[in-house]
N, CA and C atoms as an extended XYZ file, in Angstrom:
447
Properties=species:S:1:pos:R:3:atomname:S:1:resname:S:1:resid:I:1 pbc="F F F"
N         0.815       -1.186        0.000 N   MET     1
C         0.000        0.000        0.000 CA  MET     1
C         0.876        1.275        0.000 C   MET     1
N         1.979        1.233        0.753 N   THR     2
C         2.877        2.373        0.837 CA  THR     2
C         3.494        2.667       -0.521 C   THR     2
N         3.819        1.612       -1.278 N   ARG     3
C         4.390        1.811       -2.603 CA  ARG     3
C         3.402        2.476       -3.545 C   ARG     3
N         2.163        2.159       -3.444 N   VAL     4
C         1.137        2.757       -4.294 CA  VAL     4
C         1.001        4.245       -3.971 C   VAL     4
N         1.018        4.588       -2.693 N   VAL     5
C         0.904        5.983       -2.279 CA  VAL     5
C         2.127        6.765       -2.771 C   VAL     5
N         3.318        6.199       -2.557 N   TYR     6
C         4.526        6.864       -3.035 CA  TYR     6
C         4.546        6.979       -4.559 C   TYR     6
N         4.104        5.951       -5.223 N   GLY     7
C         4.037        5.974       -6.687 CA  GLY     7
C         3.106        7.063       -7.182 C   GLY     7
N         1.916        7.175       -6.555 N   ALA     8
C         0.960        8.216       -6.932 CA  ALA     8
C         1.533        9.600       -6.630 C   ALA     8
N         2.225        9.720       -5.513 N   TYR     9
C         2.846       10.994       -5.149 CA  TYR     9
C         3.905       11.395       -6.174 C   TYR     9
N         4.742       10.476       -6.569 N   VAL    10
C         5.798       10.755       -7.541 CA  VAL    10
C         5.190       11.154       -8.886 C   VAL    10
N         4.133       10.478       -9.297 N   VAL    11
C         3.479       10.807      -10.563 CA  VAL    11
C         2.876       12.209      -10.510 C   VAL    11
N         2.237       12.559       -9.424 N   ILE    12
C         1.622       13.886       -9.287 CA  ILE    12
C         2.692       14.974       -9.260 C   ILE    12
N         3.764       14.751       -8.498 N   VAL    13
C         4.846       15.740       -8.424 CA  VAL    13
C         5.530       15.876       -9.783 C   VAL    13
N         5.762       14.770      -10.465 N   ALA    14
C         6.397       14.819      -11.784 CA  ALA    14
C         5.525       15.589      -12.769 C   ALA    14
N         4.225       15.358      -12.746 N   ALA    15
C         3.317       16.083      -13.645 CA  ALA    15
C         3.345       17.582      -13.330 C   ALA    15
N         3.374       17.920      -12.050 N   PHE    16
C         3.422       19.318      -11.645 CA  PHE    16
C         4.716       19.975      -12.124 C   PHE    16
N         5.836       19.301      -11.917 N   VAL    17
C         7.130       19.852      -12.321 CA  VAL    17
C         7.201       20.000      -13.835 C   VAL    17
N         6.776       19.018      -14.567 N   ILE    18
C         6.798       19.084      -16.032 CA  ILE    18
C         5.899       20.209      -16.527 C   ILE    18
N         4.736       20.363      -15.915 N   SER    19
C         3.829       21.443      -16.289 CA  SER    19
C         4.469       22.803      -16.050 C   SER    19
N         5.123       22.967      -14.902 N   ASN    20
C         5.779       24.240      -14.596 CA  ASN    20
C         6.930       24.520      -15.550 C   ASN    20
N         7.734       23.532      -15.830 N   VAL    21
C         8.853       23.705      -16.748 CA  VAL    21
C         8.334       24.102      -18.128 C   VAL    21
N         7.288       23.456      -18.576 N   PHE    22
C         6.707       23.773      -19.878 CA  PHE    22
C         6.177       25.205      -19.901 C   PHE    22
N         5.464       25.641      -18.861 N   GLN    23
C         4.900       26.986      -18.821 CA  GLN    23
C         5.996       28.054      -18.773 C   GLN    23
N         7.007       27.831      -17.956 N   VAL    24
C         8.093       28.802      -17.857 CA  VAL    24
C         8.878       28.846      -19.165 C   VAL    24
N         9.169       27.693      -19.730 N   GLY    25
C         9.887       27.646      -20.995 CA  GLY    25
C         9.124       28.334      -22.110 C   GLY    25
N         7.837       28.131      -22.150 N   ARG    26
C         7.014       28.772      -23.180 CA  ARG    26
C         6.986       30.295      -22.991 C   ARG    26
N         6.908       30.723      -21.728 N   ALA    27
C         6.885       32.166      -21.457 CA  ALA    27
C         8.221       32.808      -21.811 C   ALA    27
N         9.315       32.115      -21.556 N   LEU    28
C        10.636       32.688      -21.821 CA  LEU    28
C        11.060       32.572      -23.276 C   LEU    28
N        10.821       31.426      -23.874 N   PHE    29
C        11.380       31.163      -25.194 CA  PHE    29
C        10.346       31.074      -26.308 C   PHE    29
N         9.085       31.019      -25.949 N   GLY    30
C         8.042       30.923      -26.962 CA  GLY    30
C         7.839       32.246      -27.660 C   GLY    30
N         7.444       32.205      -28.907 N   ALA    31
C         7.198       33.433      -29.668 CA  ALA    31
C         5.835       33.996      -29.280 C   ALA    31
N         5.773       35.283      -28.963 N   PRO    32
C         4.476       35.875      -28.640 CA  PRO    32
C         3.611       35.967      -29.895 C   PRO    32
N         2.344       35.976      -29.678 N   GLU    33
C         1.434       36.117      -30.807 CA  GLU    33
C         1.587       37.525      -31.370 C   GLU    33
N         1.711       37.672      -32.693 N   PRO    34
C         2.005       38.980      -33.291 CA  PRO    34
C         1.010       40.065      -32.928 C   PRO    34
N        -0.265       39.777      -33.003 N   GLU    35
C        -1.231       40.836      -32.733 CA  GLU    35
C        -1.276       41.196      -31.258 C   GLU    35
N        -1.032       40.231      -30.388 N   THR    36
C        -1.033       40.521      -28.956 CA  THR    36
C         0.127       41.430      -28.594 C   THR    36
N         1.321       41.154      -29.112 N   SER    37
C         2.465       41.991      -28.776 CA  SER    37
C         2.342       43.373      -29.409 C   SER    37
N         1.782       43.452      -30.603 N   ALA    38
C         1.595       44.754      -31.252 CA  ALA    38
C         0.590       45.592      -30.475 C   ALA    38
N        -0.469       44.964      -30.014 N   VAL    39
C        -1.475       45.685      -29.238 CA  VAL    39
C        -0.875       46.150      -27.916 C   VAL    39
N        -0.125       45.278      -27.266 N   ALA    40
C         0.496       45.655      -25.994 CA  ALA    40
C         1.480       46.800      -26.187 C   ALA    40
N         2.263       46.755      -27.275 N   ARG    41
C         3.224       47.822      -27.547 CA  ARG    41
C         2.499       49.131      -27.851 C   ARG    41
N         1.406       49.057      -28.598 N   ALA    42
C         0.640       50.263      -28.922 CA  ALA    42
C         0.016       50.868      -27.669 C   ALA    42
N        -0.415       50.017      -26.751 N   GLU    43
C        -0.990       50.529      -25.508 CA  GLU    43
C         0.091       51.135      -24.613 C   GLU    43
N         1.270       50.545      -24.639 N   ARG    44
C         2.341       51.050      -23.783 CA  ARG    44
C         2.960       52.309      -24.362 C   ARG    44
N         3.097       52.374      -25.689 N   TYR    45
C         3.703       53.520      -26.346 CA  TYR    45
C         2.717       54.118      -27.350 C   TYR    45
N         1.712       54.827      -26.865 N   PRO    46
C         0.749       55.417      -27.801 CA  PRO    46
C         1.405       56.513      -28.634 C   PRO    46
N         0.940       56.682      -29.837 N   LYS    47
C         1.505       57.677      -30.755 CA  LYS    47
C         0.669       58.953      -30.723 C   LYS    47
N         1.330       60.061      -31.009 N   LEU    48
C         0.647       61.343      -31.096 CA  LEU    48
C         0.058       61.491      -32.492 C   LEU    48
N        -1.150       61.983      -32.586 N   ALA    49
C        -1.810       62.136      -33.883 CA  ALA    49
C        -1.336       63.397      -34.611 C   ALA    49
N        -1.032       64.439      -33.871 N   SER    50
C        -0.639       65.714      -34.470 CA  SER    50
C         0.827       65.684      -34.896 C   SER    50
N         1.075       65.969      -36.153 N   ALA    51
C         2.447       66.010      -36.659 CA  ALA    51
C         3.231       67.152      -36.005 C   ALA    51
N         2.565       68.274      -35.795 N   GLU    52
C         3.231       69.433      -35.177 CA  GLU    52
C         3.659       69.109      -33.751 C   GLU    52
N         2.786       68.448      -33.004 N   CYS    53
C         3.114       68.059      -31.631 CA  CYS    53
C         4.298       67.103      -31.626 C   CYS    53
N         4.278       66.123      -32.509 N   GLY    54
C         5.377       65.172      -32.595 CA  GLY    54
C         6.684       65.840      -32.990 C   GLY    54
N         6.615       66.788      -33.908 N   LYS    55
C         7.817       67.509      -34.359 CA  LYS    55
C         8.424       68.313      -33.215 C   LYS    55
N         7.588       69.031      -32.476 N   LEU    56
C         8.086       69.833      -31.360 CA  LEU    56
C         8.626       68.954      -30.231 C   LEU    56
N         7.990       67.828      -30.006 N   LEU    57
C         8.471       66.895      -28.994 CA  LEU    57
C         9.839       66.348      -29.397 C   LEU    57
N         9.995       65.997      -30.665 N   GLU    58
C        11.280       65.507      -31.167 CA  GLU    58
C        12.359       66.578      -31.047 C   GLU    58
N        12.018       67.832      -31.305 N   GLU    59
C        12.985       68.922      -31.155 CA  GLU    59
C        13.460       69.044      -29.705 C   GLU    59
N        12.545       68.878      -28.756 N   GLN    60
C        12.920       68.935      -27.343 CA  GLN    60
C        13.846       67.778      -26.978 C   GLN    60
N        13.561       66.598      -27.491 N   ILE    61
C        14.413       65.432      -27.216 CA  ILE    61
C        15.800       65.654      -27.802 C   ILE    61
N        15.871       66.205      -28.997 N   GLN    62
C        17.171       66.491      -29.610 CA  GLN    62
C        17.922       67.557      -28.824 C   GLN    62
N        17.202       68.536      -28.290 N   ALA    63
C        17.843       69.578      -27.476 CA  ALA    63
C        18.422       68.977      -26.195 C   ALA    63
N        17.734       68.021      -25.625 N   ILE    64
C        18.247       67.323      -24.435 CA  ILE    64
C        19.528       66.577      -24.787 C   ILE    64
N        19.527       65.899      -25.924 N   ASP    65
C        20.721       65.170      -26.346 CA  ASP    65
C        21.890       66.116      -26.618 C   ASP    65
N        21.602       67.270      -27.229 N   ARG    66
C        22.671       68.249      -27.477 CA  ARG    66
C        23.228       68.792      -26.163 C   ARG    66
N        22.355       69.031      -25.196 N   ALA    67
C        22.805       69.539      -23.896 CA  ALA    67
C        23.677       68.500      -23.195 C   ALA    67
N        23.296       67.243      -23.278 N   ARG    68
C        24.117       66.178      -22.677 CA  ARG    68
C        25.499       66.135      -23.316 C   ARG    68
N        25.545       66.299      -24.620 N   LEU    69
C        26.826       66.281      -25.322 CA  LEU    69
C        27.678       67.485      -24.925 C   LEU    69
N        27.051       68.643      -24.796 N   ALA    70
C        27.785       69.854      -24.428 CA  ALA    70
C        28.361       69.753      -23.020 C   ALA    70
N        27.668       69.079      -22.138 N   VAL    71
C        28.077       68.977      -20.741 CA  VAL    71
C        29.192       67.950      -20.556 C   VAL    71
N        29.355       67.062      -21.503 N   SER    72
C        30.258       65.924      -21.312 CA  SER    72
C        31.701       66.317      -20.988 C   SER    72
N        32.141       67.484      -21.371 N   GLY    73
C        33.526       67.885      -21.106 CA  GLY    73
C        33.713       68.749      -19.877 C   GLY    73
N        32.667       68.987      -19.129 N   GLU    74
C        32.783       69.874      -17.955 CA  GLU    74
C        33.565       69.198      -16.839 C   GLU    74
N        34.396       69.994      -16.113 N   PRO    75
C        35.280       69.406      -15.112 CA  PRO    75
C        34.638       69.094      -13.756 C   PRO    75
N        33.549       69.774      -13.402 N   THR    76
C        32.939       69.540      -12.094 CA  THR    76
C        31.434       69.401      -12.232 C   THR    76
N        30.824       68.906      -11.181 N   ALA    77
C        29.370       68.734      -11.184 CA  ALA    77
C        28.652       70.079      -11.260 C   ALA    77
N        29.183       71.075      -10.579 N   GLU    78
C        28.535       72.392      -10.567 CA  GLU    78
C        28.563       73.032      -11.953 C   GLU    78
N        29.711       72.969      -12.599 N   THR    79
C        29.790       73.558      -13.942 CA  THR    79
C        28.955       72.758      -14.933 C   THR    79
N        28.884       71.449      -14.713 N   ALA    80
C        28.060       70.619      -15.593 CA  ALA    80
C        26.592       70.983      -15.449 C   ALA    80
N        26.127       71.165      -14.203 N   ARG    81
C        24.726       71.524      -13.980 CA  ARG    81
C        24.421       72.898      -14.582 C   ARG    81
N        25.330       73.841      -14.383 N   ALA    82
C        25.122       75.187      -14.935 CA  ALA    82
C        25.121       75.156      -16.462 C   ALA    82
N        26.017       74.387      -17.051 N   ARG    83
C        26.079       74.293      -18.512 CA  ARG    83
C        24.831       73.624      -19.063 C   ARG    83
N        24.360       72.568      -18.396 N   TYR    84
C        23.146       71.888      -18.853 CA  TYR    84
C        21.962       72.851      -18.814 C   TYR    84
N        21.849       73.592      -17.730 N   THR    85
C        20.755       74.548      -17.597 CA  THR    85
C        20.823       75.613      -18.674 C   THR    85
N        22.024       76.119      -18.944 N   SER    86
C        22.140       77.159      -19.974 CA  SER    86
C        21.875       76.597      -21.359 C   SER    86
N        22.313       75.375      -21.630 N   GLU    87
C        22.069       74.759      -22.936 CA  GLU    87
C        20.584       74.487      -23.153 C   GLU    87
N        19.886       74.118      -22.096 N   ARG    88
C        18.472       73.781      -22.208 CA  ARG    88
C        17.555       75.002      -22.125 C   ARG    88
N        18.058       76.137      -21.660 N   SER    89
C        17.181       77.287      -21.431 CA  SER    89
C        16.506       77.769      -22.712 C   SER    89
N        17.209       77.771      -23.822 N   ALA    90
C        16.606       78.241      -25.077 CA  ALA    90
C        15.465       77.327      -25.518 C   ALA    90
N        15.688       76.027      -25.442 N   SER    91
C        14.631       75.116      -25.883 CA  SER    91
C        13.501       75.017      -24.854 C   SER    91
N        13.815       75.229      -23.585 N   ARG    92
C        12.749       75.232      -22.575 CA  ARG    92
C        11.810       76.423      -22.776 C   ARG    92
N        12.310       77.480      -23.400 N   ALA    93
C        11.465       78.644      -23.676 CA  ALA    93
C        10.367       78.294      -24.678 C   ALA    93
N        10.582       77.260      -25.473 N   HIS    94
C         9.592       76.843      -26.469 CA  HIS    94
C         8.617       75.789      -25.932 C   HIS    94
N         8.673       75.512      -24.651 N   MET    95
C         7.774       74.504      -24.069 CA  MET    95
C         6.314       74.912      -24.174 C   MET    95
N         6.035       76.214      -24.090 N   SER    96
C         4.639       76.650      -24.198 CA  SER    96
C         4.092       76.348      -25.590 C   SER    96
N         4.924       76.482      -26.615 N   ALA    97
C         4.489       76.138      -27.970 CA  ALA    97
C         4.202       74.647      -28.072 C   ALA    97
N         5.026       73.833      -27.424 N   LEU    98
C         4.797       72.393      -27.412 CA  LEU    98
C         3.496       72.061      -26.686 C   LEU    98
N         3.307       72.662      -25.535 N   GLU    99
C         2.078       72.407      -24.778 CA  GLU    99
C         0.848       72.844      -25.562 C   GLU    99
N         0.937       73.956      -26.251 N   GLN   100
C        -0.189       74.444      -27.038 CA  GLN   100
C        -0.451       73.525      -28.236 C   GLN   100
N         0.598       73.088      -28.908 N   ALA   101
C         0.421       72.215      -30.068 CA  ALA   101
C        -0.138       70.855      -29.669 C   ALA   101
N         0.176       70.427      -28.473 N   CYS   102
C        -0.272       69.111      -28.013 CA  CYS   102
C        -1.550       69.165      -27.176 C   CYS   102
N        -2.134       70.325      -27.022 N   SER   103
C        -3.279       70.461      -26.116 CA  SER   103
C        -4.464       69.591      -26.505 C   SER   103
N        -4.671       69.348      -27.789 N   ALA   104
C        -5.815       68.543      -28.231 CA  ALA   104
C        -5.505       67.043      -28.242 C   ALA   104
N        -4.274       66.686      -27.986 N   GLU   105
C        -3.866       65.279      -28.022 CA  GLU   105
C        -4.384       64.524      -26.796 C   GLU   105
N        -4.904       63.315      -26.995 N   PRO   106
C        -5.352       62.536      -25.841 CA  PRO   106
C        -4.189       62.037      -24.972 C   PRO   106
N        -3.008       61.895      -25.552 N   HIS   107
C        -1.853       61.390      -24.806 CA  HIS   107
C        -0.832       62.491      -24.516 C   HIS   107
N        -1.252       63.736      -24.593 N   ALA   108
C        -0.323       64.852      -24.395 CA  ALA   108
C         0.262       64.864      -22.996 C   ALA   108
N        -0.541       64.591      -21.997 N   THR   109
C        -0.057       64.613      -20.616 CA  THR   109
C         1.045       63.584      -20.421 C   THR   109
N         0.828       62.373      -20.952 N   GLU   110
C         1.838       61.325      -20.818 CA  GLU   110
C         3.107       61.688      -21.591 C   GLU   110
N         2.938       62.285      -22.783 N   ALA   111
C         4.093       62.657      -23.599 CA  ALA   111
C         4.919       63.738      -22.909 C   ALA   111
N         4.261       64.752      -22.356 N   LEU   112
C         4.977       65.823      -21.673 CA  LEU   112
C         5.625       65.327      -20.382 C   LEU   112
N         4.951       64.411      -19.697 N   ALA   113
C         5.537       63.833      -18.487 CA  ALA   113
C         6.769       62.999      -18.831 C   ALA   113
N         6.703       62.249      -19.920 N   ALA   114
C         7.864       61.459      -20.351 CA  ALA   114
C         9.021       62.376      -20.727 C   ALA   114
N         8.718       63.481      -21.376 N   LEU   115
C         9.755       64.447      -21.735 CA  LEU   115
C        10.392       65.043      -20.479 C   LEU   115
N         9.585       65.373      -19.497 N   ALA   116
C        10.118       65.927      -18.244 CA  ALA   116
C        10.991       64.900      -17.522 C   ALA   116
N        10.568       63.633      -17.527 N   ARG   117
C        11.389       62.583      -16.904 CA  ARG   117
C        12.719       62.437      -17.637 C   ARG   117
N        12.673       62.474      -18.967 N   LEU   118
C        13.904       62.376      -19.752 CA  LEU   118
C        14.829       63.552      -19.437 C   LEU   118
N        14.286       64.738      -19.339 N   ASP   119
C        15.087       65.928      -19.054 CA  ASP   119
C        15.763       65.813      -17.689 C   ASP   119
N        14.999       65.425      -16.674 N   ARG   120
C        15.571       65.285      -15.328 CA  ARG   120
C        16.632       64.184      -15.290 C   ARG   120
N        16.334       63.062      -15.917 N   ALA   121
C        17.292       61.948      -15.918 CA  ALA   121
C        18.561       62.311      -16.680 C   ALA   121
N        18.418       62.995      -17.796 N   ALA   122
C        19.583       63.392      -18.593 CA  ALA   122
C        20.448       64.382      -17.823 C   ALA   122
N        19.805       65.322      -17.143 N   GLU   123
C        20.571       66.292      -16.357 CA  GLU   123
C        21.329       65.604      -15.234 C   GLU   123
N        20.654       64.746      -14.483 N   SER   124
C        21.344       64.102      -13.359 CA  SER   124
C        22.441       63.158      -13.844 C   SER   124
N        22.209       62.461      -14.960 N   GLN   125
C        23.242       61.590      -15.491 CA  GLN   125
C        24.437       62.405      -15.989 C   GLN   125
N        24.179       63.508      -16.632 N   SER   126
C        25.266       64.350      -17.133 CA  SER   126
C        26.110       64.892      -15.987 C   SER   126
N        25.460       65.297      -14.928 N   VAL   127
C        26.189       65.818      -13.767 CA  VAL   127
C        27.011       64.708      -13.124 C   VAL   127
N        26.417       63.525      -12.973 N   ARG   128
C        27.160       62.391      -12.401 CA  ARG   128
C        28.362       62.021      -13.264 C   ARG   128
N        28.151       61.962      -14.573 N   GLU   129
C        29.248       61.610      -15.472 CA  GLU   129
C        30.381       62.635      -15.402 C   GLU   129
N        30.029       63.902      -15.374 N   ALA   130
C        31.056       64.941      -15.296 CA  ALA   130
C        31.851       64.791      -14.008 C   ALA   130
N        31.163       64.527      -12.924 N   GLU   131
C        31.820       64.389      -11.629 CA  GLU   131
C        32.721       63.147      -11.591 C   GLU   131
N        32.229       62.039      -12.140 N   GLU   132
C        32.990       60.798      -12.094 CA  GLU   132
C        34.160       60.805      -13.074 C   GLU   132
N        34.002       61.459      -14.204 N   LEU   133
C        35.050       61.432      -15.223 CA  LEU   133
C        36.101       62.516      -15.066 C   LEU   133
N        35.837       63.510      -14.238 N   SER   134
C        36.775       64.639      -14.171 CA  SER   134
C        38.170       64.203      -13.751 C   SER   134
N        38.296       63.375      -12.737 N   SER   135
C        39.628       62.957      -12.298 CA  SER   135
C        40.303       62.064      -13.338 C   SER   135
N        39.531       61.234      -13.999 N   VAL   136
C        40.082       60.359      -15.037 CA  VAL   136
C        40.516       61.197      -16.241 C   VAL   136
N        39.737       62.214      -16.581 N   ARG   137
C        40.078       63.102      -17.699 CA  ARG   137
C        41.372       63.851      -17.399 C   ARG   137
N        41.509       64.361      -16.181 N   VAL   138
C        42.720       65.086      -15.794 CA  VAL   138
C        43.932       64.155      -15.867 C   VAL   138
N        43.763       62.910      -15.402 N   ALA   139
C        44.868       61.955      -15.455 CA  ALA   139
C        45.274       61.669      -16.892 C   ALA   139
N        44.302       61.511      -17.767 N   ALA   140
C        44.614       61.243      -19.174 CA  ALA   140
C        45.252       62.462      -19.833 C   ALA   140
N        44.751       63.655      -19.510 N   GLN   141
C        45.291       64.875      -20.106 CA  GLN   141
C        46.684       65.195      -19.589 C   GLN   141
N        47.027       64.672      -18.423 N   SER   142
C        48.345       64.967      -17.864 CA  SER   142
C        49.486       64.418      -18.717 C   SER   142
N        49.184       63.458      -19.574 N   PHE   143
C        50.213       62.889      -20.432 CA  PHE   143
C        50.454       63.701      -21.699 C   PHE   143
N        49.642       64.686      -21.948 N   ILE   144
C        49.784       65.501      -23.149 CA  ILE   144
C        50.767       66.623      -22.843 C   ILE   144
N        51.861       66.671      -23.593 N   SER   145
C        52.852       67.722      -23.340 CA  SER   145
C        52.275       69.062      -23.760 C   SER   145
N        52.498       70.041      -22.939 N   GLY   146
C        51.992       71.378      -23.201 CA  GLY   146
C        50.565       71.585      -22.730 C   GLY   146
N        49.933       70.540      -22.209 N   HIS   147
C        48.564       70.683      -21.686 CA  HIS   147
C        48.637       71.369      -20.341 C   HIS   147
N        47.706       72.272      -20.035 N   PRO   148
C        47.795       73.050      -18.796 CA  PRO   148
C        47.647       72.218      -17.517 C   PRO   148
N        47.224       71.022      -17.590 N   ARG   149
C        47.019       70.245      -16.358 CA  ARG   149
C        48.194       69.369      -16.049 C   ARG   149
């Protein structure tokens, strides 16, 4: 009788383990259904209908990227923050035009919030990078003859 109970237990546990392995493997390595993934992506990343709104949003993103590039050579965190602010000030002046162009958009709030998050993250990353790289930059520049450092 004990063997039958153990046998039934082993069969049930084996079925459970095989089922779990199959489900996890399918979730990790199985191909998602095309329409399901497209729908999920569209829901997660909705598009703006207005071309003008999209154009102005893209200009702001490019301005953020230009500011990050301009800050990359700054020697300290303070100068990096000041440079980022000055680089972004001109394009931040056009934010009202962006808000006005996107006012009729159903996803305007999410788009502007994403832009603000990108701006804050880019600024903090630029400041951190400037602070972390300054000593390494000085060390590398010290090998250049005639360099002031």
